[in-house]
N, C-alpha and C positions, 0 to 999 in steps of 0.2 A: 547403099548409095542413094536410093530414093528417100530413105529416112533422113540422111544428111542434107540432101537438097531441100527437103521440106523444112528442116530446122533453119537453114540459111535464109530461105524465103520468109520464114516467120519473123526473123529478127527485125527487118525494117517495118513490117506490118505492126509488130508489137510496139516499136518505138513511136510509130505514127499514132497509134491508138493512145499511148500514154501522153504524147504531146497534145492530142486533141482533148483528152480529159483534163489536162492541166489548164489548157486555154479556156475550157468551159467553166472551170472553177475559180478563175481569177476574178477579182472584183471588176466592175465595168469601167472604173477609172484607172485601171492598171497602167495604161499608157496614154490613151487618148481621152481628152476631156469630153464628156457627153454634151450634146447640143441642148440648148434650153428647151424645156417642155412646158413652160408657163410664160405668160406675158410679163413684161417689165413691171407693170402695175402690181401684179400678183406677187412677183418675187420681191419687189421693194416693200410691199406691205408686210410680207412674212419676215423679211430681214429686219425691218424696223421694229417689229413686235418682239423679235428675239434679241435685239441688240443689247438691251440692258442686262439680260442674263449672260450673254456672251462676255461682256465687259466685266461683270461681277465675278465670273469664274476665273478670268485671266488675272484680275486684280487680287483675288484670293490666292491664286498660285504664286504670284510675284511676292506678295506680302508674307507668305509662308516661307519663302526662300530668302528674301532680301530685306535689308534695312534701308528704307527710302529717306531717312532723315537728312536734313540740310546741315552737313558738317564740312564746311569749306576749310581748306588748309590756309591758315593765316598768312597773308601777304603773297599768296601764289595765285596768279591769274593765267588764263590762256593767252595765246600770243597777241591777240587783238586787244587785250586788256578790257574786254567787255564782259567777262564772266569768270567767277572764281573756280578754281579746281577743287573738286570734292576729294576728301580723304577718308581714311579709315577702312577697315574690313567691313563689308556690307553683307557678305554671305553668312547666313545663320547656321550655327553648328547644331548637329543632332543633340538631343538632351543627354546630359551626362558625359559629354566629350569635350576635349579641348583640342586646339590645333597641335599641341605637343603630343597628346596621346594618340591622335590620328596618325601623326608622322611616324610613330613607332610601330604601327600595324602594317602587316603585309597586305598587298592589294586584294588577294583572295579572301582574307579575313574581313576587310572592309566590305567587300562585295557580299559575302555570306551573312554578315551581321546587319547589312543594310545601313552602313554608317557613312557612306559618301554624302557630304552635304548636298542637299537638293539644289542649291545654287550653282554647283559645279556640273550639274546635269544639263543636257541639251535644253535650250529654251524654246518652247512652242511658239508658233505664230499666234497672234491674238485670236484668229479663227482658222484653225489648221485645215479644216475640210474645204475651205474656200481659198485661203492664201491670198496672194497678190500684194501689190505695193500699198504701203500705208505710210502717210506723210505726217510729220509733226505739225502742230497747230500754227507755229510761227511761219513755217513755209506756206501752209495753206492760206493763211491770212494775207501774207505779203504778195503772193501770186494773185490772189483775188483782188487785192487793192491795185496792183500795177497792170495786170493783164485782163482782169475780169474773167479769169479761167478758174474753174472750181476743181480743186484737188481733194475735196472732202468726200469720203465714202458714206453711203447711207447704212451700211451694215456693221461697220466697226470704227473705232477711234484709235488713235495712237495710245500706247499703253505705258510709257515711261514719263516720270515727272521732268519738267523743263530743266531743273538745276542739275540733273544727271546726264545731260546731253551737251553737245558742243555749243560754243558761243555762236550767236546768230545776229547778223550775218557774219560768216567767217572772213578773216583777212585774206588777201590774195598777194602772193609774192611771185615775182617773175625772175627766171634765170637771166633774161635778157636785160633787165634793169634792176639789179640788186640795190643800187643806190636809192631807189624810190621807196623802198620798204613796202608797206601795205598800199596797194593801188586801188582797193575797193571803195575808198572814201566812206567806209561804214555802210555801204549799200549792197543789196542783193542784186547780182547781175541777172537781168531778164532781157527778153527780146525788145522791151520798151526802152531800156536805158544803156545797153551795152555799147552802142556806138559812141555816144558822147563821153562815156566813162573811159573808153579804151582807144579811141582814135588818136593818132599822134605818136604812140609808142608801140603799136603792133604793126606788123607788115600786112599788106592786103591779104595774103594767104592766111595768116593767123586770124585776121578779123573775120574772114569768110568762114573759117573753121569754127570760130566762136559763135557766129550766127547760126550755123547748123546745130551746134550743141545746145542752143537756146530755143530752137524751133520745135514746137510740140508735134508729135506724131502719134497715131493711134496706138493704144496699149490695151492689154487684156481687160483691165477694170475701167479704163477711161477711153471711151470710143463713142461712135455714133450709132451703134447697133442697139438692139434691145438687150443684148447680153453684156451688161456693164454694171458697175457699182456706183456710178455717179448719178445724181438726180437728173442732171441735164445732159443732153448730147454734148460730148466733149471732143475738142480737137486732139486730145491726148496728153502726153507728158513729154518732158524734155530730159536730156541726159543730166542737165544740171538741176533738175527738180530734186534729185536725190543727192548728187554730188554738188551741193550748193557752193557757189564760188570756188568750184574745183576741190572742195574739201568734202565734208559730210555734215548732214543735219540729223543723223541717226535714223533716217527713213529705213524701213526694212521690207523685205519680201521673202520669198523662199527660193532655195537652190533650184535652178532649172534642170539640173543634171541627174535627178533621182526620180524614180517612180516606185510604187504608187504614191498617191497624194499623202497618205498618212505617214510616209517615211521621209517626206521632203523637209529638210531642216531649215530653220530660219536663217536669213542672211542679213547682217547689219551692213549698211553702206560704208564702204571704205573710202578713205581720202585719196584723191588723185595727186596730192603733193609728192614730188619726187618720182613720178611715174617714169620719167626719162631714164632712170637707172634700173628699172624692173624688167626682167626677161621672162617672167611668168605672170599671166593676167587671168583673173577669175580664180575663185577660191579652190575649185576642183578641176576646172576644164583644162588648165595648163596651156592656155593660148599663148603663143610665142611672140606676139607683137601687139603694140597698142593699136595698130591698124586692124589686125584681126578682131581685137576686142571691140573697137568702135563699130565695125561692120556687123559682127555676129550678134551683138547685144540687141539688135533690132528684132531678133526672133527668139532670143533667150530670156534676158531679164524682162524685155517688153512683153513677151508672150509665153513665158514659162517653158521655153524649149519646144514649142509646138508650132511648127511652120504652117500647119493647116489652119489653126486659129488665126494666125497672122494674115493669111490670105483672105480669110473671111471678114476680118475687121478692118483691114487696110494697112498692109505691110509697107514700110518704108525700106527701100533697098538703096542705100547710098552707093554712089558709083565708086568703085575701088580705085580708079585711076584719076579721079577728079576730086570728089567730095571727101572720101575717107582720108587721103593724105593731109588735107587741110585740117580736118578734125584732129588728126594725130599730132600735127605740128603745133596746134594750139595747146593741146594737153602736155606736150613735151617741154614747154617752157614754164610750167608751173613748178615753183621751187618750194623747198621746205621753209618753215619760219626760221628767223635768225636764232642761232644758239651760241651766244657770245662766250660761253665757257668751253666750247669745243675747239680743238685744233683742227687744221685741215686733214689730219690723219684720222679723225673721229675720236681721238682720245681727249680726255679732259686737260685743260691748261692748269697746271698746279698753282699758277699765280692768281687764278681767278676762282677756282673751285673751292668749296668748303671742305673741311676735313671729313665730314660725313659723306659728301658726294664722292670724294676720292676713295673713301673706304668702300662705298657702294660700287665704284668701278672695279675694284679688286674682286669683290664678290661676283660681279657680272662676268669678269674674265676668268675667274677661277672656280670656286666652290659652287657658284650658282649655275655654271655651265650654259649661261645665256649666250655667250659669244660663239658657241658652236653653231648656232643658226643665225643669230643677229650679229654679223661681223661688223665691228665699228668702221673698218677701212672701206667697206662697200655699202655705206648708208644703212648699216645695221640690217643687211639682207644677206641671204646666201643663194637666192634665186633657185630654191629647191622646195619640194613638197615633203612634208613629214607626217607620220601617223603616230599620235601620242598613245594610241591604244587605251583610251580612257575606259573602254569596256572591261578592262581588267578589274575595275572598281565597282561595277554595278551589273545587275542582271539584265541582259538585253531582252527585248520583246515586250516589256511593260509599256502601257499606254498612259500618257500624261496629257490631259487636255487635248486629246485627239492626235498627239504625236507619238508614234511608236519609237521607243528608245532603241536605236540601232547604232553600231559603230560609225563614227564620222569618216573613217578612212583618211587618206592623205589630204592635207590642207596646205596651201602655200604659206611660206614664211612672209609675214607682213613686216614692214619697216617699223622701227621704234623712234625714228627721228620725229620730233614734234609730237610725241605720243600723248603728252598731257592734254592736247587739244581735241582728242577724238574718242571720248567715252561714248558708249560703253565698249567693252573689250571682248576679245575672242570673235571668231567669225560670225557667231550668232548673237553677240551682244549680251551674253549671259552674265558677264562680270561688270560691275559698275565702276570700280576704282582700280588704280594701279596696285593698291594694297591687296585687293582681291586677287589680282593676277599673280602676285608673289606667293600668296598662300596656295593658289591652285598649282603652280608649277613646283612649289616646295613639296607638295603631297604627291603629285603625279610622277615627278622625276626622283622622288625619295631623296631630297637634298639634305634634309635635317639642318636647315638654317636656324641660327639663333634669332631672337627677337631683334637684337641690335643689327644683325646682318640684314634682316628683312627691312628694317626702317632705313638703313643706309642704301639699300637697293632701290627703294622707292625714291629717295632723295636724288639718287643718280639719274633715274629715268626722267624725273622732272626737269633735269638740266639738259636733256637731249633735244 
């Protein structure tokens, strides 16, 4: 009896000891970001000294994986007609392989032989150990010109060429005024110009929501403390600094939902067009309303899911009953771009679509299995999260430019409406063109599409 009692008492003690040992062996950044231990001047000098090498390593990684050449699709532009759409497969194949030969291999064979194209692997942040929001130069320059607010970091630069990012500034389409077409007047919405651009066809509630979405608030890398990555003390960033004109400028950061830092994957900014039809918000968080998203982003995307850092640097807590609904109502009137070849049902109009586009629609609905998630009748969404289990094709645990390659887990389904306007693709922006996405899913889902079927599928998506 005494022996049994001793064993029972020993179990919680053993578990506590194991938990203590585990806690002591975890890296210091496992959950909480450490406080700065050096002055801003020292950190800035060290970061600037390292910057050239940081960018060289990222550029070498990208060029090893991807073809950055300027190969626009003839006669095909984005919806604002300000930028050509890039074409062709840009992911580089492993030596001695073809897309056809890879498609005939089982996932475990591709994994064991190390044959998964590196461009299909998760894409690291330009500086994985630090992370944070990184803006493209066009956004930085325009905000600097209009607002004299600096979005440039002293430790890193944007890492993708301009011709492989969305048009800038993007057009804006409203559900409340479809007859107006693009209401942006080819300008970037900012706190300096939004009123004269939008007054007269927005309601007072929508206009106030727009003001809030364009007002800068402190953020992890852009704030007024010594713990920042901007040279000057900053008012912060706005929601539409990333979601430029309610679309995207390809700004990126890291998922706020994962720890430790080395496991946090890159996040490409998604478009807010058509958000009125979405029931899941956030790539992994599965937030169930645009109100939730607008409120919670102040501590997630803004501060990496760290409420303690937010409190220290100046958290903005929009009022749930006053400000948040206005922000949501403004976002909920942002429409998709016109798609003149689509019927109200989401299907192609045979009288307007080309034979190649119609053939692509049949692949999309059938052999390609695309419509299983991207349902045409519901804005090419299924409001569900899916796990592609890409880790079937590679060995987990390897580290690439600071990012530990781990399974992505479930990711929300993104809409394909207006998809030609929002490169790069996938949640982390690892794929540069629609042709890349077709090759990716052909391999991962083992579809065995022919070259003609692949080309038809791309033509179809360009019509959406």
